[in-house]
C-alpha positions in Angstrom: 88.0 133.5 107.9 87.0 130.6 105.7 88.1 127.0 106.2 90.3 127.2 103.1 92.0 130.4 104.3 92.6 128.8 107.7 94.1 125.7 106.1 96.3 127.8 103.7 97.7 129.6 106.8 98.2 126.4 108.8 99.9 124.5 106.0 102.0 127.4 104.7 100.2 126.9 101.4 101.6 123.4 100.9 100.0 119.9 100.8 99.9 118.8 104.4 100.7 115.2 103.4 103.3 115.4 100.7 104.4 119.1 100.7 103.4 119.8 97.1 102.6 123.4 96.2 100.3 122.9 93.1 96.7 122.0 92.7 95.8 122.3 96.4 92.3 122.0 97.9 90.4 121.3 101.1 89.7 117.6 101.9 87.2 116.9 104.7 88.5 113.9 106.7 85.7 111.4 106.9 83.5 110.7 108.8 84.0 114.0 110.5 83.1 117.1 108.5 81.1 120.2 108.9 83.5 122.6 107.2 85.8 123.1 110.2 89.5 123.5 109.5 90.2 121.1 112.5 88.3 118.3 110.6 90.0 118.9 107.3 93.4 118.8 105.6 94.8 120.9 102.8 96.1 118.5 100.1 97.2 118.3 96.5 95.2 116.6 93.7 97.5 113.6 93.4 97.1 112.8 97.1 93.3 113.3 97.0 92.9 111.1 93.9 94.9 108.3 95.5 93.0 108.6 98.8 89.6 108.4 96.9 90.8 105.7 94.4 92.9 103.1 96.3 93.5 101.2 93.1 95.5 104.1 91.7 97.9 104.1 94.7 101.6 104.8 94.1 103.3 103.5 97.2 106.5 105.6 96.6 104.4 108.8 96.6 103.4 108.1 100.2 107.0 107.9 101.5 106.3 111.5 102.3 104.3 110.3 105.3 107.6 109.7 107.1 107.6 113.5 107.6 103.9 114.4 107.7 102.9 111.8 110.3 104.7 114.0 112.9 102.3 116.9 112.3 100.6 118.3 115.4 97.2 118.5 113.5 94.9 115.5 114.4 93.4 115.6 110.9 96.8 115.1 109.3 97.7 112.4 111.8 94.5 110.6 111.0 95.2 110.7 107.2 98.8 109.5 107.7 97.6 106.6 109.9 95.0 105.6 107.3 97.3 105.7 104.4 100.1 103.8 106.2 97.5 101.1 107.0 96.5 100.9 103.4 100.1 100.4 102.4 100.9 97.9 105.1 101.7 95.2 102.6 104.7 97.3 101.3 106.6 96.6 104.5 108.1 100.0 105.3 104.8 101.5 106.5 104.7 99.0 109.3 107.8 100.6 110.9 106.3 104.0 110.6 103.0 102.8 112.2 105.1 101.4 115.1 106.5 104.9 115.7 103.2 106.8 115.2 101.4 107.7 118.4 97.8 108.9 118.3 95.9 109.8 121.4 92.7 107.7 122.1 90.3 110.3 120.5 92.4 110.7 117.4 92.9 106.9 117.0 89.1 106.4 117.3 88.6 109.0 114.6 91.2 107.2 112.4 89.5 103.9 112.8 86.0 105.3 112.4 85.9 104.5 108.6 86.9 100.9 109.1 90.5 101.4 108.0 92.7 98.5 109.2 89.7 96.6 110.4 91.9 93.5 110.4 94.1 95.1 113.0 93.2 92.3 115.4 95.2 90.0 113.2 98.4 92.0 113.6 101.3 90.2 115.2 102.1 91.6 118.6 105.5 91.0 120.2 105.6 90.9 124.0 108.4 90.6 126.5 108.5 88.2 129.4 106.4 90.6 131.5 103.8 91.1 128.8 105.0 94.6 127.7 104.5 95.3 124.0 107.8 95.5 122.1 108.3 97.9 119.2 111.1 98.0 116.6 114.0 100.1 117.9 113.3 99.3 121.6 116.1 98.3 124.0 115.7 95.0 125.9 117.7 93.2 128.6 118.3 89.5 128.6 116.9 87.8 131.7 118.7 84.5 131.2 122.1 83.3 129.8 121.6 82.2 126.2 123.8 79.9 124.3 124.1 81.3 120.7 124.0 78.4 118.3 126.5 78.9 115.6 127.9 81.9 117.3 130.3 80.2 119.6 129.5 82.3 122.6 126.9 82.7 125.4 124.9 85.9 125.7 125.0 86.7 129.4 122.0 87.6 131.5 121.7 91.4 131.9 123.1 92.2 128.5 121.3 95.1 126.9 120.2 94.6 123.3 119.6 98.0 121.6 117.6 98.8 118.5 115.8 95.5 118.2 113.9 94.4 115.1 110.7 92.5 115.1 110.3 89.2 113.2 107.2 90.1 111.1 105.3 86.8 111.2 106.6 85.3 114.5 105.5 87.1 117.7 107.9 85.0 119.8 111.0 86.2 117.9 113.0 89.4 117.8 116.4 90.2 116.3 119.2 92.1 117.9 123.0 92.6 117.9 125.0 90.9 120.7 128.8 90.7 120.7 128.7 92.2 117.2 126.5 89.4 115.8 122.9 89.8 114.7 120.9 87.0 116.5 117.3 85.9 116.9 116.1 86.0 120.5 113.0 84.5 122.0 110.8 87.2 123.5 110.3 85.1 126.6 114.0 85.7 127.5 113.9 89.5 127.4 112.4 92.4 129.3 111.8 95.8 127.9 113.9 98.7 129.3 
């Protein structure tokens, strides 16, 4: 079987990134190549042209990554990770990147082209024990906290579900306590 035939079968004859059914072709995921279906994706012409010409990117086109990032194919995961990193400035891709898990080998492949080279500048939120926090996590308060302007005290042991991360401040998260959305310092929480 040829690589293209393998990819057509694997993708059900659809673009593996956006699901389109027209103008499909094989795209070797750099720097890996060699004509293997495991190192390529089957994508449409609009996806390919935006990958190869970042200046022509349409951020809304890539909202499809919300679905395709869950593919079991490492090549598709790599392309989803790279495109989400290119679109980081839009805001919504950051939440998807927080959810996207790549094993070490796949992540190394994704980073091999220098995508997200500034990843070291990324804001990392850590709880009181040093565990990395992600949007949507549940945390527990480790200290009674007086909520300014709220008129109540958030008690130690209170679970705060589905937290949000404050983008530019690694010491702040947001969560709902007693029906109010509040900002909480990460030093006063532990991840569940």
